[in-house]
C-alpha positions in Angstrom: -25.0 0.0 -5.3 -24.9 -1.4 -1.7 -21.9 -0.4 0.5 -22.1 -3.2 3.0 -19.1 -5.3 1.6 -16.7 -2.5 2.1 -17.8 -1.7 5.7 -16.0 -4.4 7.6 -12.7 -3.5 6.0 -13.2 0.2 6.8 -14.2 -0.6 10.4 -11.2 -2.8 10.8 -9.1 0.0 9.5 -10.7 2.3 12.1 -9.8 -0.1 14.9 -6.2 -0.3 13.7 -5.9 3.5 13.4 -7.4 4.0 16.9 -4.9 1.8 18.6 -1.7 3.5 19.9 1.6 2.2 18.4 3.5 -0.3 20.6 6.7 1.1 22.0 9.8 0.0 20.1 12.4 -1.9 22.1 15.9 -0.5 21.9 18.2 -3.6 21.9 21.9 -3.3 21.8 23.3 -3.0 18.3 24.1 -6.3 16.7 25.8 -7.1 13.4 23.1 -7.6 10.6 22.1 -11.2 10.2 22.8 -12.8 6.8 20.9 -15.3 4.9 23.0 -17.9 3.1 22.5 -18.0 -0.7 21.3 -21.6 -0.4 18.7 -20.5 2.1 17.2 -17.7 0.0 13.6 -18.3 -1.0 13.0 -18.9 -4.7 11.1 -16.2 -6.6 8.5 -18.8 -7.5 7.8 -19.5 -3.9 7.7 -15.8 -3.0 5.2 -15.1 -5.8 3.1 -18.1 -4.8 2.9 -16.9 -1.2 2.8 -13.1 -1.7 1.7 -12.7 -5.3 -1.8 -11.7 -4.4 -0.6 -9.0 -2.1 1.8 -7.7 -4.7 -1.1 -7.6 -7.2 -3.2 -5.6 -4.9 -0.4 -3.1 -4.2 0.0 -2.7 -8.0 -3.7 -2.2 -8.3 -3.6 0.6 -5.7 -1.3 2.6 -8.1 -2.8 1.6 -11.5 -6.5 1.0 -12.0 -6.3 0.2 -15.8 -5.8 -3.6 -16.1 -3.1 -3.5 -18.7 -1.1 -0.8 -16.9 -1.6 -2.7 -13.6 -0.3 -5.9 -15.1 2.8 -4.0 -16.5 3.5 -2.6 -13.0 3.0 -6.0 -11.4 5.7 -7.4 -13.8 8.0 -4.6 -12.8 7.4 -5.3 -9.1 7.9 -9.1 -9.5 11.2 -8.4 -11.3 12.3 -5.9 -8.6 11.5 -8.5 -5.9 13.5 -11.1 -7.7 16.5 -8.8 -8.1 16.3 -7.7 -4.4 16.1 -11.1 -2.9 19.9 -11.5 -2.4 19.7 -8.3 -0.2 17.2 -9.8 2.2 19.0 -10.4 5.5 16.1 -11.9 7.5 15.9 -8.9 9.9 12.4 -8.3 8.6 9.8 -10.8 7.5 9.8 -11.7 3.8 6.3 -10.3 3.5 7.5 -6.9 4.9 10.5 -7.0 2.6 8.4 -7.8 -0.5 5.9 -5.0 0.3 8.8 -2.5 0.8 10.3 -3.4 -2.6 6.8 -3.3 -4.2 6.0 0.2 -2.9 9.4 1.5 -3.9 9.1 0.1 -7.4 5.5 1.5 -7.7 6.7 4.9 -6.7 9.4 4.8 -9.3 6.8 3.8 -11.8 4.4 6.5 -10.9 7.2 9.2 -10.9 8.3 8.0 -14.3 4.8 8.1 -15.7 4.1 11.6 -14.3 7.4 12.9 -15.7 6.5 11.5 -19.2 3.3 13.4 -19.0 5.0 16.6 -17.9 3.4 16.5 -14.4 4.8 16.6 -10.9 4.1 13.7 -8.5 1.9 15.3 -5.8 0.5 13.8 -2.6 -3.1 14.5 -3.3 -6.2 12.8 -4.7 -7.4 13.6 -8.2 -10.2 16.1 -8.9 -13.1 14.3 -10.6 -13.6 17.4 -12.7 -16.6 19.6 -13.4 -18.1 17.4 -16.1 -21.5 16.0 -14.8 -20.7 12.6 -16.4 -17.3 12.4 -14.7 -18.8 13.6 -11.4 -21.4 10.9 -11.6 -18.8 8.3 -12.3 -16.7 9.4 -9.4 -19.8 9.3 -7.1 -20.5 5.8 -8.2 -16.9 4.7 -7.6 -17.1 5.9 -4.0 -19.3 2.8 -3.3 -16.2 0.7 -4.0 -13.5 0.5 -1.3 -10.7 -0.1 -3.8 -11.7 2.9 -5.9 -11.9 5.0 -2.8 -8.5 3.9 -1.6 -7.0 4.8 -5.0 -8.3 8.4 -4.5 -6.5 8.8 -1.2 -3.4 11.0 -1.0 -0.4 8.8 -1.8 1.0 8.6 1.7 -2.3 7.6 3.1 -3.0 5.2 0.3 0.3 3.3 1.0 -0.5 2.7 4.7 -4.1 1.8 4.0 -3.2 -0.8 1.4 -0.8 -2.5 3.9 -3.3 -2.2 6.8 -6.0 -3.9 4.7 -3.4 -6.7 4.0 -3.3 -7.3 7.8 0.1 -5.6 8.5 0.6 -4.3 12.0 1.5 -0.6 12.4 5.1 -1.6 13.1 5.2 -3.7 9.9 3.8 -0.8 7.9 6.4 1.5 9.4 9.2 -1.0 8.6 7.9 -1.5 5.0 7.6 2.2 4.2 10.5 3.6 6.3 8.2 5.6 8.5 7.8 6.3 12.2 4.9 4.4 13.8 3.3 7.7 14.9 3.3 8.8 11.3 1.6 5.6 10.3 -1.0 6.2 13.1 -1.7 9.7 11.9 -2.0 8.7 8.2 -4.4 5.8 9.1 -6.6 8.1 11.1 -6.8 10.7 8.4 -7.5 8.0 5.8 -10.2 6.5 7.9 -12.0 9.8 8.2 -11.8 10.3 4.4 -13.0 6.8 3.6 -15.9 7.3 6.1 -16.9 10.4 4.2 -16.7 8.8 0.8 -18.2 5.5 1.7 -20.8 6.7 4.3 -19.3 4.4 7.0 -20.1 4.9 10.6 -17.1 4.4 12.9 
């Protein structure tokens, strides 16, 4: 299977990871802005504008279609419930992404506990079976499959980077420092290069 379709996204990710984070301004503290109830966006409009992004976020946590759809429903419901808390201090896209990742983490933690496992920040071992190893090797030609194998922290920043988020937006969405985002993107880029055979 050819790898060319995945290369532009990986190279774009490399450029983003290589750029230093912009310094954060330190304005004087101000009271948080509020969004009047009448001005809150409708959930239908939010899903129409950002539904594709939310679907891709769900897909980065669950690869099986039925489970991915269940998670997407959870995310959509969580965004709807969280809308009254949106104060306009971050873009609606950043706000929706933050809610989506938080809900996905809750979902993943719940699933792991149900299976008696701990939620660990590592990628799965494809196993020693030759068949499973061959399947894992085949999946490495697919960027989406490769991203799913990344450690959880790296996967989160990569998914948002591929959505076109700036490093500052990624940091705001995930509650991280920009330097942390830069480090995770850099490590993820190296891992994806190894898996996909990209040349930075």
